[in-house]
N, C-alpha and C positions, 0 to 999 in steps of 0.2 A: 489476546485474540486479534487476528489480522482483520481490520475492516474491510468488507466487501463493497466495491462501487461498481455500479452499472452505468457505463458511459453510452449514450445514445447519440450518435454523431455519423453522418453519412460521408464526411470529408476524410479520405484514407489518410493523408498526410497529418491532419491534426490528431487523428486517433493514435498514429505511431508515436507523435510527439508527446502526446498525454500518457500513454501507456508507459513509456521509457521514465517519465518524470514521477509518475504516481506509484510505480512499482519500485523505484529507487528509494522512495520515501516510506516503503513499507505497507503500501495499500495492495490488495488483490483486485484485479480488474476483469470484468466481464463486458461484452461489447454487443450493442445492438445497431443496426444501421437503418431501421425505420421504426415508425411507431407502433406497428402491429407486434414486431418482434420484441420491442421494449416491454409491452404489456405481458407478453407471455413469460419473458425472462424475469420480469419483477414479480411475478406470481410465483414461478418455480424456484428461483434462487434466493429470494428474499434479501436483496442487498441492504446494506447499511446506509448507503446514501445513493442518489441518482444525479448524475450530470446529464442534462437534457437539453439538446440542440432545439431551437425554435423552429427552424426550417428543415422539415423532414419529409421523405417520401411517404406517400400514402395517408399520413396523418400528422397535423401539426404537432409541435411540441406542447402548445397550450392545451389541445384536446387531450394529448397523452396525460399531462398534468392533471386535468379534471378528472379523467377516468381513474388514474391512481387514487386520487382522493376520495374517491366514491368506493374504492375497494377496501373492505376491512383490513386485509393482510397488509396494505400499502399505505393506509391512512396516514400513519406517524412517521413513515420515511422521509428524512429530509431530502429536498429536492433543489438542486441549483440549476437555473436555466442559463445557458450559453446562447448568445446571439450577436449579431451584427447591427441590431436595432437598437440605438442609444438614446431614443427621445425618451422624455420622461413619461409620456403617455403609455410608451410601449412597456417601460418598466413597471408602471402601475397594472397594466394588464396582466403582466407576468406573474406579479405577486398576488393579484386577485385570483388567478387560476389556481392558486394553492402552493405556489413555489415559496421556499424559505429565503432564497437569496437569488441575486440576477448579476450575471457579470457580461460585460460588453466586449466583443472581439474587435480588435486583437487585444489579447492579455497575456501577461507573463505567467508561466507555469507556477512561479514562486507565489504570485498573488492568489492564484487559483487554489493552490494547496493551502495558503493561510486561511482563505474563505471556507474550504472544506473542513479544517480543523476547528474553526469558530463556530460553524453550524453544528459539527458533532458534539462539540462541548455543550451547546445548548440543548440539542435533542437527545443525546445519548452519552451522559458524562462518562460511562464506563469505558467507552470506545477510545476516550482522549487520556487514558491512563498513562502516568509517566513511569510505569515499570513494565519490564518484560520479564516473563518467568518461564521456565523450563526444568521440571523436576525440582531439585533443590537449588537450581541456579536463578539467581534474581538480579536484574539489571536495573538500577535507578537512574533514569535518563536525566532527571533533574539534577541529581547530586553528581552524576557522572561516576557511579561507583558500582561494582560488581560484588556479589557475595554468593558463597556455595556452601550450604550447609552451616551457616552462621559464621563462616571465616570470610574475611576480606580477600578478594582477589586483586592483586595488582597487575594492571594492563597498561601497555604503551597506546598511544592513540590510535595506531593502525590496528592493533589487535582489538581495541575497543569498538572501532567501526565494523571490523570483520564480524565479532561476535554479535553485534547489534543486528547486522544484516541476517546472520543465520538464525538468530532468535525470532526475527520477524517471519521466517519461513521455515518452522521446524518441520523435519523429514523430507524436505525437498532436496535433491542432489544438484549442486551447482559446479560447473566446470570451472577451471582456473580463469579462462577467459571472461566467463559471466561474473565471477568474483572481482576480477580487475575492474571491469566495467562499472560495477556496483560501487565498490569500496574506494578505488583510486580514482575512478572517472574515465570516461572515453577518451578525453583529450590528452592524457598522460600515458607515456609509454613506459611501461614497466615489463620486464622479462615474466612470462608466465610462471617460471620456477620461483619467483619472489613470493608467490602464494604459498608454496610449500613451506618456506622459511618461517612466514608469520603463522601459519596453521602449526607449526611445531612449537613455537613460542606460545601460542594460545594454549595448545594442550599442556605444556609444562606449567602454565599459571593455572589452570583449571583443575588439573588432576593432582592431588595430593595423597600420598599413601595408597589405600586400597579403594579409593573412589573410582567408580566406573568412567570410562572414556567416553564423553558425551559427542565427540566428533567421529564420524564414521567415514573412512576412505573408500571410495568405490573405485576399483581398478579401471583405468581408461576412461573414467567419467568424471571424478571430482570428489567433492566433500558435502557431507550433510550433517545437521544436528539432528541426532536421534537417539537410539537406545545404546550408543557406544560400542557396537560391534564393530571391530576394525577388520577390514578386508584388505589384505595386502596385495 
């Protein structure tokens, strides 16, 4: 299951940065730009974790946190407060409002992701599972192994990363450019057709005999992990 994060932040540049890094790590993101919108989305979407800026339009992050904790449907949702206020008294106020953790700006995306995973492990152990599954395909992230129908699937490092990304977003169609950014990185120049080469290798490794092809090709669009219907 892909964890859903509600990001409550009114700074557009930070939203863009966090969206890229969180989605790259396999999280699904929804956004609110003020406190009132945050309360509505939290009730409607039921996120697995909330990243909450302290200084927000219309309502402060602390008040949003208090109201979330009073609502039965959000009482147990982990909340991490993001703020430029780094004094100890501010941290205590944030935690006393009901937050599970507190991180001071500026912070690195890597630190934030580590905090998110730590909070989720404590609050919802099932979301920190070290396996990804789709049908009879199982990826063990800790052991770095893949099995399909009980047999071991041998994958190279790039094919493993590619399959992991697809497993984290089953059914979603990704263009070659999106897969390049997610798997190879935005700072690495690779020809888009390189994706086709690795998709072929991945298919060859995954499909044995009469097994269904789990990777769907969508003409002029890209690739998806779904029911295996191939569209040439």
